[in-house]
N, C-alpha and C positions, 0 to 999 in steps of 0.2 A: 199812349206814349207819354213818358214823363217830360215835364217842362224843361228839365236840364238838358235833354237830348235835342230840343228844338234850337235851330240856328236862326238868328235874326239879322236883318240888314247886311252889314259887311261880312258877317261870319259865313254867309252862303257862298261857297266856292265851287260853283259849276258854271258851265257856259250858258246853257239854256234852261229855262224854267217854264212851267205851265202856271199862268197867273189867274187868280180868282180875286175879283174886286171886293171891296168891303160890303157892297150890296149883295154879293153872292153870285154875280154874273161872271161867266168865263170870258177872259180877255184873250186867251190863246197862248201859243208858245212864243217866247221872246227871250232876249238876253237878260242877264241879271241886272246889268246897268240900267236898261230901259225900265225894268220893273221897279228898281230902287228909285228912279226919277219920278215915276208915277206915284209911288208911296210917299215920297217927300212932298210932292205937290199937294197931296191930300192931307199931309201933316200926320201920317200914321206910320206904322212899322211894317216891314216885309218879313213875314214869318214862314219858315219852311214847315208845312204841316204834314207832308208825305214824302220824306227823303228817299224812300226806297222805290218810288215810282220812276218811270222813265218817260220824259224828263221829270225831275222832282216838282211837286206841287207846292206853290207858295201862295200865301194869302195876305192881302193888305188888311191890317187891323190894328187896333190899339193894344199893344203887347201887355201893358200894365193891367188893363181891364180884362184881357184874356186870362192872365195869370190869376187874378182875383176870382173870376168866375170858376176856373178849374179848382182852386183851393176851396171855394164855397161848396162846390159839388162834392168834393171828397169829404169835407166835414159833414155834410148832410147824410152821405151814405154811411159814414161811421156812426152817426147818431141812431140810424135805423137798425144797426146790427145789434143782436142780443147774444152775449157770450153765455154759452152753456157751461155750467160748472159740474164737475163730477164729485159728488159727495159719497163718502164711504161709511157704511155701518158695519162694525165688526161684532161678532158674537161667537159663542162656543156651541158645540152640539148638545151639551147638557144645560141648556138655558131654561130658566123658570118661566112659567106662563106670564107672570106680571112683567118680568123683564122683556119678554117677547112682545107684549102689548105696548110697552113703553117705546121699544125700538121701532115697532111697526108704525106707531104714531109719528115718530120722527121721519120715517121714510115717507109717509103720506104728506107731511109738511114740506119736505124737500121736493117731492114731485109736484105739489101744488104751486110751489115757487118757480117751477119751470126748470129745475135742475135734474140731471141724471143721477141715479143712485147705484152704487156698487155695494151689493150685500155680500159680505165675506164671513165665512165660518172657519175658525182656526182649530185644527186638530192637534192635540198634544199627546205624546206617548202612545199608549195603547188605544186611544180614541181613533187613531189612524186605521185600525183594523175594522172599524164600524162606520164606514163612510155613509151607510144607508141612513144613519141617524141625522147626518147633515142634510141629506135630501129631504127627510121628513120635516126638518126645521124650515128649510126653504119653502116647501109646500105650505106649511103653516103660515109663514110670513105672507105668501101670495094670497092665501085665503083671507087673511086679516086686512089686506089693503084693497081687496076685491075691485078689480076693473078700473083702477085709476092709473094704470100703467100699460106700457108696451114693452115686451121683453126683447132687449137688444141681444143679449147673450144668455142662453139658458144655463142652469147650474152645471158647473164642470169643475173637476179637480185640477189644481195647479200646485203640485208639490204637496205641502202640508195644509194648503188652503183650498176651500171650495168657494167659488164665487159666481155671481150672476150680476148682470147689468140691466137696470130698468130705466126707461125714459117716460116722461109724462105723456099722457094721451093727448093727441092733437085736439084743439078746440074746433068744434063744428060751426 
């Protein structure tokens, strides 16, 4: 639940609440005014942690510290995420061996960096009648990068383009 949805102290507008003390012990069901008095005596805030429960659950805690801990937890989880990028390599069905080596080397680099790679072959004019040449080029690319990939999407035609998507192989 987002912090903005949490109601604190006088914002809580229900008759009865289930109170949990700052030590974590259940105090039981009581009126909001009693719970607020207990929270004020402890010098802490009354925070509604489960508004959908019947009756709503409130907890006595330091709201500033609670917000800080939540923000810290969110920041840490964002640090651990790794964004996958999709890199695209384009070529034509009548590509030379040297160019194919060069592009295959780039595909290997992208995969080793942990990025997905979309390999695309563009057909122009009469080349569209010979899509088997594109499949041969795709097979040649796969043989040159040999086992450093997992195929997400096998080679398939999409209009004038043939494409496949490769992912890096998971580390064991």
